[in-house]
C-alpha positions in Angstrom: 3.9 -20.2 -2.6 7.0 -19.2 -0.7 7.7 -19.1 3.0 10.0 -16.8 4.9 11.6 -17.7 8.2 13.3 -15.5 10.7 15.7 -16.6 13.4 15.2 -14.8 16.7 18.1 -13.1 18.3 18.4 -13.8 22.0 20.6 -11.7 24.3 24.0 -13.2 25.1 24.0 -15.5 28.1 25.3 -13.3 30.8 26.8 -14.4 34.2 27.1 -11.4 36.5 27.7 -9.1 33.6 30.4 -11.3 32.0 29.8 -13.6 29.1 30.4 -17.1 30.5 28.4 -19.3 28.2 31.4 -21.1 26.7 32.8 -21.9 30.1 29.5 -23.2 31.5 29.1 -25.4 28.4 32.6 -26.8 28.9 31.8 -27.9 32.4 28.2 -29.3 32.1 29.2 -32.6 30.3 31.2 -33.4 33.4 28.3 -33.0 35.8 27.1 -36.1 37.7 24.2 -36.3 40.1 23.6 -38.8 42.9 20.4 -38.3 44.8 20.4 -39.4 48.5 16.8 -38.7 49.6 13.6 -36.9 49.0 11.2 -36.7 52.0 8.1 -34.6 52.8 8.4 -33.3 56.4 5.7 -32.0 58.6 7.3 -29.7 61.2 5.6 -28.6 64.4 5.4 -25.0 65.5 8.2 -25.7 67.9 10.6 -26.9 65.2 13.7 -24.9 64.4 16.9 -25.6 62.4 19.9 -24.2 64.2 22.9 -23.2 62.1 24.5 -26.2 60.4 26.6 -27.3 57.4 26.1 -30.5 55.4 28.3 -32.4 52.9 25.4 -32.7 50.5 23.6 -30.0 48.6 19.8 -29.9 49.0 16.7 -28.0 48.2 13.6 -27.2 50.2 10.3 -26.7 48.5 7.8 -25.2 50.9 4.3 -26.8 50.7 2.8 -24.8 53.6 3.8 -22.5 56.4 6.1 -19.5 56.6 9.5 -18.9 58.0 12.9 -17.3 57.5 16.1 -18.8 56.1 19.7 -17.5 56.5 22.4 -18.8 54.2 26.1 -17.9 54.6 27.4 -15.7 51.8 23.8 -14.4 51.0 23.1 -11.1 52.7 20.0 -10.6 54.8 17.3 -13.2 55.4 15.2 -15.2 52.9 11.4 -15.4 53.4 10.1 -18.9 53.0 6.4 -19.2 52.2 4.2 -21.7 50.3 5.7 -22.4 46.9 9.2 -21.2 47.8 12.1 -23.1 46.4 15.4 -22.7 48.3 18.7 -24.2 47.3 21.5 -24.9 49.8 25.0 -25.6 48.5 27.1 -28.2 50.2 29.2 -27.0 53.2 27.4 -23.6 53.3 26.2 -22.9 56.8 22.5 -22.2 57.0 19.6 -22.0 59.5 15.8 -22.1 59.2 13.2 -20.7 61.7 9.4 -20.8 61.3 7.3 -17.8 62.1 5.7 -17.9 65.5 3.0 -20.5 65.7 3.6 -21.7 62.1 3.5 -25.4 61.3 5.4 -26.1 58.1 5.3 -28.8 55.5 8.3 -29.0 53.1 10.1 -31.4 50.8 13.8 -31.7 51.3 15.8 -33.3 48.4 19.4 -34.1 49.3 21.9 -34.8 46.5 25.4 -34.6 45.3 25.9 -32.7 42.1 29.6 -32.7 41.1 31.8 -31.8 38.3 34.5 -34.4 37.6 32.8 -36.4 40.5 34.7 -34.0 42.9 33.5 -30.4 42.8 30.1 -29.5 44.2 28.3 -27.7 41.4 26.0 -25.4 43.4 28.9 -24.3 45.6 31.2 -23.8 42.6 28.6 -21.6 40.8 27.5 -20.1 44.1 24.0 -21.1 42.9 22.0 -20.6 46.1 19.0 -19.0 47.7 15.4 -18.6 46.7 14.1 -19.2 43.2 10.6 -18.5 41.8 8.3 -21.4 40.9 5.7 -19.6 39.0 4.2 -22.6 37.3 4.7 -25.0 40.2 6.9 -27.2 38.1 9.5 -27.5 41.0 6.7 -28.4 43.4 5.4 -31.1 41.2 8.9 -32.4 40.6 9.7 -32.3 44.4 6.6 -34.3 45.3 7.3 -36.8 42.5 10.8 -37.3 43.9 9.2 -38.0 47.3 6.9 -40.6 45.8 9.7 -42.4 44.0 12.0 -42.4 47.0 9.2 -43.8 49.2 8.2 -46.7 46.9 11.5 -47.3 45.1 10.1 -48.8 41.9 12.5 -50.4 39.4 15.0 -47.9 38.1 14.1 -45.5 40.9 17.7 -44.3 41.6 18.4 -43.3 38.0 15.0 -41.7 37.7 15.6 -39.5 40.7 19.0 -38.6 39.4 17.5 -37.6 36.1 14.8 -35.4 37.8 17.4 -33.6 40.0 19.7 -33.1 36.9 16.8 -31.6 35.0 16.0 -29.2 37.9 19.6 -28.1 38.1 19.9 -27.5 34.3 16.7 -25.5 34.4 18.2 -23.3 37.2 21.4 -22.8 35.3 19.5 -22.0 32.1 16.8 -19.8 33.5 18.7 -17.9 36.1 22.2 -17.2 34.8 22.4 -13.9 36.7 22.4 -16.0 39.9 25.6 -17.7 38.9 28.8 -16.3 40.3 31.4 -18.0 38.1 34.7 -16.2 37.5 35.9 -16.1 33.9 38.6 -18.7 33.3 37.5 -21.2 36.0 36.6 -23.9 33.5 40.1 -23.7 32.0 41.7 -23.8 35.5 39.7 -26.8 36.4 40.6 -28.6 33.2 44.3 -27.8 33.9 43.9 -29.3 37.4 42.0 -32.4 36.3 45.0 -34.8 36.4 45.8 -33.5 39.9 42.2 -34.0 41.1 42.2 -37.5 39.7 45.5 -38.2 41.5 44.0 -36.9 44.8 41.0 -39.1 44.5 43.1 -42.2 43.7 45.3 -41.6 46.8 42.8 -40.0 49.1 43.0 -42.8 51.7 46.8 -42.6 51.9 47.9 -40.4 54.9 51.2 -39.6 53.3 49.7 -37.8 50.3 51.3 -34.4 50.1 51.6 -31.3 48.0 54.8 -32.5 46.3 53.1 -35.7 45.1 50.1 -33.6 43.7 52.4 -31.1 42.0 54.4 -34.0 40.4 51.2 -35.4 38.9 50.8 -32.4 36.6 54.5 -31.6 36.3 54.5 -28.2 38.1 56.3 -26.8 41.1 54.6 -26.8 44.5 54.5 -23.0 44.5 52.6 -23.0 41.2 50.3 -25.8 42.3 49.3 -23.7 45.3 48.6 -20.8 43.0 46.4 -23.0 40.7 44.4 -24.2 43.7 44.1 -20.7 45.1 42.8 -19.4 41.8 40.4 -22.3 41.2 39.1 -23.0 44.7 40.3 -20.3 47.0 42.2 -22.7 49.2 45.5 -24.7 49.3 45.9 -28.2 47.9 46.0 -29.6 51.5 42.9 -27.8 52.5 41.2 -29.2 49.4 42.4 -32.7 50.4 41.1 -32.3 53.9 37.7 -31.3 52.5 37.5 -34.4 50.3 38.6 -36.7 53.1 35.8 -35.3 55.3 33.3 -35.8 52.5 34.4 -39.4 52.2 34.1 -39.8 56.0 30.6 -38.4 56.0 29.5 -41.0 53.3 31.0 -43.8 55.5 29.4 -42.5 58.6 25.9 -42.6 57.0 26.5 -45.6 54.8 28.5 -48.1 56.8 28.7 -49.5 60.3 32.5 -49.0 60.6 33.8 -47.5 63.8 34.8 -43.9 63.7 38.4 -44.8 64.1 38.2 -47.1 61.1 36.4 -44.4 59.1 39.1 -41.9 59.9 41.7 -44.4 58.6 39.7 -45.2 55.5 39.5 -41.4 54.8 43.2 -40.9 55.0 43.6 -39.7 58.6 46.2 -41.6 60.7 45.7 -39.3 63.7 42.2 -39.6 65.2 42.4 -36.4 67.1 43.4 -34.5 64.0 40.4 -36.1 62.2 38.1 -34.9 64.9 39.5 -31.4 64.7 39.2 -31.1 60.9 35.7 -32.6 61.0 34.5 -30.1 63.6 36.1 -27.2 61.8 34.5 -28.0 58.5 31.1 -29.2 59.7 30.7 -27.7 63.1 29.9 -31.0 64.8 31.4 -34.3 65.8 31.5 -37.5 63.6 29.3 -39.3 66.2 26.7 -36.4 66.2 26.7 -36.3 62.4 26.1 -40.1 62.2 23.1 -39.9 64.5 21.5 -36.7 63.2 18.4 -37.2 61.1 18.8 -36.5 57.4 16.5 -33.5 57.4 
């Protein structure tokens, strides 16, 4: 008796109409996840979330209640209802308002998901907004993350990171059309990797400048600015400011250092300049960010 087998042909993995499978694959081995919290919130009918930005990415899974969400760079409003899964990339302004008289229950999972330990993955891919949860797998995973975070059994941190990683990989695999990833970005990031490493190593040094960064990859400052503009849509110094504010945010929530000390640790030798950049990027003050609940 003989057996015949057939290999199924699947359509090419398409990203916004452009084949981007190879570039996505090139980046994924460099993805690292660090989960900060997973909490089930019970919100009263008077609760609202005014426009804000956060240094972490996070998702909300709606257990009960209805409302509307607005996320920068996504047109219109997003309807939140039981079973909705909504992903918010780091540093994207967003707001959340319940419908009149609605009490809501939701799980919020805050995490860092970064390529090369530097670049926020949801923001880089513009992977944001509402995703279907037809089989309630995301809901079960969200509630499991809450349970782990509350009880913190042995190995809890790694377990949470693994669950969040699985969730992100499922989104990337199942919803490639949601990804807005320009062709060539992976190669650009690879070209800039030594410069990004140099920035991380000297992030706390106030005298770090464009010339130093350009020298780390043996290019001119003009060409370095072009590389950063192409890869990130910003200048090298704007990128450095963003990384310094991210470091400051981690210290604000994870240490008891004074704000002036945190500014210095993050590479700012001018406290007023630190305040100005912080407010420009996050829309609030360092003190207010430190005291705000991690919703």
